[in-house]
C-alpha positions in Angstrom: 40.4 -108.4 -28.2 37.6 -110.3 -26.2 36.7 -109.0 -22.7 37.9 -112.3 -21.1 41.2 -113.5 -22.6 41.1 -117.3 -22.8 42.4 -119.7 -25.4 38.8 -120.6 -26.2 37.8 -117.0 -26.8 40.8 -116.5 -29.1 40.0 -119.7 -31.0 36.5 -118.2 -31.7 38.2 -115.1 -33.2 40.5 -117.3 -35.3 37.5 -119.1 -36.7 36.0 -115.8 -38.0 39.3 -114.4 -39.3 39.4 -113.9 -43.1 43.1 -114.4 -43.2 43.1 -117.8 -41.5 42.8 -119.7 -44.8 46.2 -118.3 -45.9 47.9 -120.6 -43.3 47.1 -123.5 -45.6 49.3 -122.0 -48.3 52.4 -122.6 -46.3 54.4 -125.7 -45.1 55.4 -125.6 -41.4 56.5 -128.5 -39.2 53.9 -130.0 -36.9 54.1 -128.9 -33.2 56.1 -125.8 -34.1 55.0 -122.2 -33.5 57.0 -120.1 -35.9 57.7 -116.6 -34.6 60.7 -115.8 -36.8 59.1 -115.0 -40.2 60.5 -111.5 -39.8 63.9 -113.1 -40.3 63.1 -116.0 -42.7 59.6 -116.5 -44.0 57.9 -119.9 -44.1 58.0 -122.2 -47.2 55.0 -121.5 -49.5 53.3 -124.5 -51.0 54.3 -124.9 -54.6 57.7 -123.2 -54.2 59.7 -126.4 -54.2 57.7 -127.7 -57.2 58.2 -124.4 -59.1 61.9 -124.7 -58.6 61.9 -128.3 -59.7 59.9 -127.4 -62.8 62.4 -124.7 -63.7 65.3 -127.1 -63.2 63.9 -130.2 -64.9 61.9 -128.5 -67.7 63.0 -125.0 -68.4 66.7 -125.7 -67.8 66.7 -129.5 -68.5 64.7 -129.4 -71.7 64.6 -125.7 -72.8 68.3 -125.2 -72.0 69.6 -121.8 -73.0 66.5 -121.2 -75.1 64.5 -120.6 -71.9 66.0 -117.1 -71.5 63.5 -116.3 -74.3 60.9 -119.0 -74.3 60.4 -119.2 -70.5 60.8 -115.5 -70.0 63.9 -115.7 -67.8 65.4 -112.4 -69.1 62.4 -110.3 -68.1 61.6 -112.1 -64.8 63.5 -109.6 -62.5 61.3 -106.7 -63.8 58.1 -108.8 -64.0 58.5 -109.7 -60.4 59.6 -106.2 -59.6 56.3 -104.8 -60.8 54.4 -107.3 -58.7 56.4 -106.3 -55.6 56.2 -102.7 -56.6 52.4 -102.8 -56.5 52.7 -103.6 -52.8 54.9 -100.7 -51.9 53.4 -97.9 -53.9 55.7 -98.3 -56.9 54.7 -97.5 -60.5 55.5 -99.9 -63.4 59.3 -100.1 -64.2 60.3 -98.6 -60.9 61.2 -101.8 -59.1 63.6 -104.7 -59.9 64.2 -107.9 -57.9 67.9 -108.4 -58.1 71.1 -108.9 -56.2 71.2 -108.5 -52.4 69.9 -105.7 -50.1 73.5 -104.8 -49.3 74.5 -104.4 -53.0 71.3 -102.5 -53.7 71.9 -100.1 -50.9 75.4 -99.5 -52.3 73.9 -98.7 -55.7 71.3 -96.4 -54.2 73.8 -94.6 -52.1 76.1 -94.1 -55.0 73.3 -92.8 -57.1 72.2 -90.3 -54.5 75.7 -89.1 -53.9 76.4 -88.7 -57.7 73.1 -86.8 -58.1 74.0 -84.5 -55.2 77.5 -83.9 -56.4 76.1 -82.6 -59.7 73.5 -80.4 -57.9 75.1 -79.5 -54.6 78.7 -80.6 -54.4 79.1 -79.1 -51.0 76.8 -81.8 -49.6 79.0 -84.7 -48.4 77.4 -86.1 -45.4 75.5 -89.4 -45.2 73.1 -89.6 -42.2 72.0 -92.9 -40.9 70.8 -94.4 -37.6 73.2 -95.5 -34.9 70.8 -98.5 -34.3 70.4 -99.3 -38.0 71.0 -102.8 -39.3 74.8 -103.1 -39.2 75.3 -103.7 -42.9 73.5 -100.4 -43.7 76.1 -98.6 -41.7 79.0 -100.7 -43.0 78.0 -100.0 -46.6 77.7 -96.2 -46.0 81.1 -96.1 -44.3 82.6 -98.2 -47.0 81.3 -96.1 -49.8 82.4 -92.9 -48.2 85.9 -94.4 -47.7 86.0 -95.5 -51.3 85.0 -92.1 -52.7 87.5 -90.4 -50.4 90.3 -92.7 -51.4 89.7 -92.1 -55.1 89.2 -88.3 -54.8 92.0 -86.0 -55.8 90.6 -83.2 -53.6 92.3 -82.5 -50.3 90.7 -81.3 -47.1 87.2 -82.2 -48.3 85.8 -85.6 -47.6 82.5 -87.5 -47.5 81.6 -88.8 -44.0 78.9 -90.8 -42.3 77.2 -89.3 -39.3 74.9 -91.3 -37.0 71.7 -90.1 -35.4 69.7 -91.6 -32.5 66.1 -90.5 -33.0 63.8 -88.2 -34.9 64.9 -85.1 -32.9 68.6 -85.7 -33.6 67.8 -86.5 -37.2 66.0 -83.2 -37.7 68.7 -81.3 -35.8 71.4 -82.8 -38.2 69.6 -81.9 -41.4 71.7 -79.0 -42.6 73.2 -77.9 -45.9 76.0 -80.5 -45.6 73.7 -83.5 -45.8 73.6 -85.3 -49.1 71.5 -88.4 -48.3 69.7 -89.9 -45.4 69.5 -93.7 -45.2 66.9 -95.2 -42.8 65.3 -98.5 -42.0 61.6 -98.0 -42.1 61.2 -100.6 -39.3 64.1 -101.1 -36.9 65.4 -104.7 -37.0 65.9 -105.0 -33.3 63.0 -103.1 -31.6 60.4 -103.0 -34.3 60.1 -99.2 -34.0 58.8 -97.6 -37.3 59.6 -94.2 -38.8 56.8 -92.0 -40.2 57.8 -92.3 -43.9 55.8 -89.4 -45.1 56.9 -86.9 -42.5 60.5 -87.9 -42.5 60.8 -87.9 -46.3 59.2 -84.4 -46.4 61.7 -83.1 -43.8 64.7 -84.6 -45.6 63.6 -83.0 -48.9 62.9 -79.7 -47.2 66.6 -79.7 -46.1 67.8 -80.4 -49.7 68.8 -84.0 -49.1 67.7 -87.3 -50.7 66.3 -90.3 -48.8 66.8 -94.1 -49.0 64.4 -96.4 -47.2 65.4 -99.9 -46.2 62.2 -101.9 -46.2 63.6 -105.2 -45.1 61.4 -105.4 -42.1 58.5 -103.6 -43.6 57.7 -104.9 -47.1 54.8 -107.3 -46.8 54.1 -106.4 -43.2 53.0 -102.8 -43.1 51.3 -100.6 -45.7 53.8 -98.6 -47.8 53.3 -96.1 -50.6 56.7 -94.8 -51.8 55.3 -92.6 -54.5 52.8 -91.0 -52.1 55.6 -90.3 -49.7 57.7 -88.9 -52.6 60.6 -91.1 -51.6 63.8 -91.3 -53.7 65.1 -94.8 -53.3 64.1 -98.0 -51.4 65.7 -101.4 -51.0 64.7 -104.6 -49.1 64.7 -108.3 -49.1 62.2 -110.9 -50.2 63.0 -113.7 -47.7 61.2 -112.3 -44.7 57.5 -111.4 -44.9 57.5 -112.1 -48.7 58.5 -115.7 -48.1 61.0 -115.9 -51.1 63.3 -118.5 -49.5 66.7 -118.3 -47.8 69.0 -115.8 -49.5 66.4 -115.0 -52.2 67.2 -112.0 -54.3 66.4 -108.6 -52.9 64.8 -105.6 -54.5 65.5 -102.0 -55.3 62.9 -99.3 -56.1 63.9 -96.0 -57.6 61.6 -93.1 -58.2 61.2 -92.6 -61.9 62.5 -89.0 -61.7 66.0 -90.4 -60.9 66.2 -93.0 -63.7 67.8 -90.8 -66.4 70.4 -89.3 -64.1 71.7 -92.4 -62.4 74.8 -94.1 -63.7 75.6 -96.8 -61.1 79.1 -97.9 -60.2 78.3 -101.6 -60.6 77.6 -101.1 -64.3 77.3 -104.7 -65.3 76.0 -105.8 -68.7 72.5 -106.5 -67.5 72.1 -102.8 -66.8 73.2 -101.9 -70.4 70.6 -100.4 -72.7 71.2 -103.2 -75.2 73.2 -105.9 -73.5 73.3 -108.3 -76.4 74.8 -105.8 -78.7 78.0 -106.6 -76.8 79.1 -103.0 -77.1 82.6 -102.1 -75.7 81.2 -98.9 -74.2 78.5 -98.6 -71.6 75.2 -97.0 -72.2 72.8 -97.5 -69.3 69.2 -98.7 -69.7 66.7 -95.9 -69.5 64.5 -97.5 -66.8 64.9 -99.5 -63.6 67.0 -102.1 -65.5 70.0 -99.8 -65.1 70.1 -100.7 -61.4 70.9 -104.3 -62.2 74.4 -105.8 -62.6 75.0 -109.3 -63.9 73.2 -112.6 -64.8 70.2 -113.3 -62.5 69.6 -116.4 -60.3 66.6 -117.9 -62.1 65.8 -120.8 -59.7 65.7 -118.4 -56.7 63.5 -115.9 -58.7 61.1 -118.6 -59.6 60.5 -119.4 -55.9 60.2 -115.7 -55.0 57.3 -115.5 -57.4 55.3 -118.1 -55.5 55.7 -116.2 -52.2 55.0 -112.9 -53.9 51.8 -114.1 -55.5 50.5 -115.0 -52.0 51.5 -111.7 -50.6 49.9 -109.7 -53.4 46.6 -111.7 -53.0 46.3 -110.8 -49.3 44.5 -107.6 -48.3 47.2 -105.4 -46.8 44.7 -103.6 -44.7 43.6 -106.9 -43.1 47.2 -108.0 -42.7 48.1 -104.8 -40.9 45.1 -104.9 -38.7 45.8 -108.5 -37.7 49.4 -107.8 -37.1 48.6 -105.0 -34.7 46.1 -107.1 -32.9 48.5 -110.1 -32.5 51.3 -107.9 -31.3 48.9 -106.2 -28.8 47.9 -109.7 -27.7 51.5 -110.9 -27.3 52.4 -107.9 -25.2 49.3 -108.2 -23.0 49.9 -111.9 -22.4 53.6 -111.5 -21.7 53.0 -108.7 -19.2 50.2 -110.5 -17.4 51.2 -114.2 -17.5 55.0 -113.7 -17.4 55.0 -110.8 -15.0 57.9 -110.8 -12.4 60.4 -112.6 -14.6 62.4 -109.5 -15.8 61.1 -109.1 -19.3 61.2 -105.5 -20.5 59.2 -104.4 -23.6 61.4 -102.5 -26.1 58.9 -102.3 -28.9 56.7 -99.2 -29.1 53.1 -99.7 -28.0 51.7 -97.1 -30.3 50.3 -98.7 -33.5 51.7 -96.0 -35.8 55.2 -96.4 -34.3 55.9 -100.1 -34.8 56.2 -102.7 -37.5 55.2 -106.4 -37.2 57.7 -107.9 -34.7 57.8 -107.4 -30.9 60.9 -107.5 -28.7 61.6 -107.9 -25.1 64.9 -107.4 -23.2 66.2 -109.8 -20.6 69.7 -110.3 -19.3 69.5 -114.0 -20.2 67.6 -113.4 -23.4 69.8 -115.8 -25.5 69.3 -118.7 -23.1 65.6 -118.1 -22.9 65.3 -118.1 -26.7 67.4 -121.2 -27.0 65.1 -123.0 -24.5 62.0 -121.8 -26.4 63.3 -123.1 -29.7 64.1 -126.4 -28.1 60.5 -126.5 -26.8 58.9 -125.8 -30.2 58.5 -122.0 -30.2 61.0 -120.5 -32.7 61.9 -116.8 -32.2 65.3 -115.3 -32.3 67.9 -113.3 -30.4 69.6 -109.9 -31.1 72.3 -108.2 -29.1 72.1 -106.7 -26.6 69.8 -109.1 -24.6 66.8 -108.9 -27.0 64.3 -111.7 -27.5 62.6 -111.0 -30.9 59.3 -112.5 -32.1 58.0 -112.0 -35.6 54.3 -111.7 -36.0 53.3 -113.0 -39.5 49.5 -112.7 -39.9 49.3 -115.0 -42.9 50.2 -118.1 -41.0 49.9 -117.2 -37.3 46.7 -117.4 -35.2 45.7 -115.9 -31.9 45.9 -119.4 -30.3 49.4 -119.7 -31.6 50.2 -116.5 -29.7 48.5 -117.8 -26.6 50.4 -121.2 -26.8 53.7 -119.5 -27.4 53.4 -117.2 -24.4 52.3 -120.2 -22.3 55.5 -122.0 -23.3 57.5 -118.9 -22.4 55.8 -118.7 -19.0 56.5 -122.4 -18.4 60.2 -122.0 -19.3 60.5 -118.9 -17.0 58.6 -120.5 -14.1 60.5 -123.8 -14.1 63.8 -122.2 -14.9 64.3 -124.6 -17.8 66.4 -122.0 -19.6 69.2 -122.6 -17.0 70.4 -125.8 -18.8 74.0 -125.5 -19.7 73.6 -126.2 -23.4 71.3 -123.2 -23.8 74.2 -120.8 -23.0 76.3 -122.1 -25.9 76.1 -119.6 -28.7 75.3 -120.7 -32.3 76.9 -119.0 -35.3 73.5 -117.7 -36.2 71.3 -116.3 -33.5 
């Protein structure tokens, strides 16, 4: 950062930034500073047109022929390979399909099945107490399902929650079957060291699943280098695939032949159009799919993916770290005395690409900010969360956003009664 922090000095840095041109690849409303791309990415230019083309031409004219002529059938794996190239995946290790929740269920079921064959005494799933809630819900639901179907008595699968790295390492004993962690914490932005944790989990005889929802497209990832087992994540955050766009699942090739997933739909069959009455799973990542895929959504995912693949991840990460540092510095200097408490790690290696502050009136402050053209979001308890997306944010955006935050705090604009009314989505 420049010695003297001014809007002018930051604008000079923006002018020399090699990533600045990427902002022109997205559509954002005028007079809006968008700091929520870690929850829903911006609309890439061309995405709406691509969806319209699929609807009017490939569906409208090609009709059912487009499963072959337009490549619909192979699209989930074609896009999976593109995404896989960003996260250290090899060809045929990644599929874009279903939701993160469903993919986590499949990965957990696969890991438990593998461990039951190799080490049946391992019946514990470890996950974070502060994990994204659906990750905990799915783990608990799967354990309950397995237990309810088991004919064994006195032996049950269970979910245990850990709080930090020390408690994780202390819990890694010969009862643990699988560890499911979010690479970047959804609330605080804290990031696990994937290489070190994966090695520790494997040394204890367990398997590891990484949820990359707040990491893919934001931080450098190499799943094969880390020797991870499974990974899941979404495409609608930093990959800009659109609201509710299909998620992804990555599975290390060493597990492909052993996995027989419980959601064994026809798209995961080795030869789905033989219409066999018995199930034979595909011998690659396709076996992690279920049913017919959403083609219009996948077409839009490809537009966002192509932009993400084109960007240099080293530059993206460097700018992310710089912008988060800038945000923290400006908040702590220009908004000092208003009760904002940083909850995101300051260390570069320990955080992702969003930054969070706690305030007892965090919801009202975020509501006021949104009303004044700065879109962040709120997470319980009392956390104001700001996504830093280097492809379409500038240093002057950060300056202007913090200035608006300072103004709202200084004037007490957040005290307005309507800002305390909770929306269904926060």
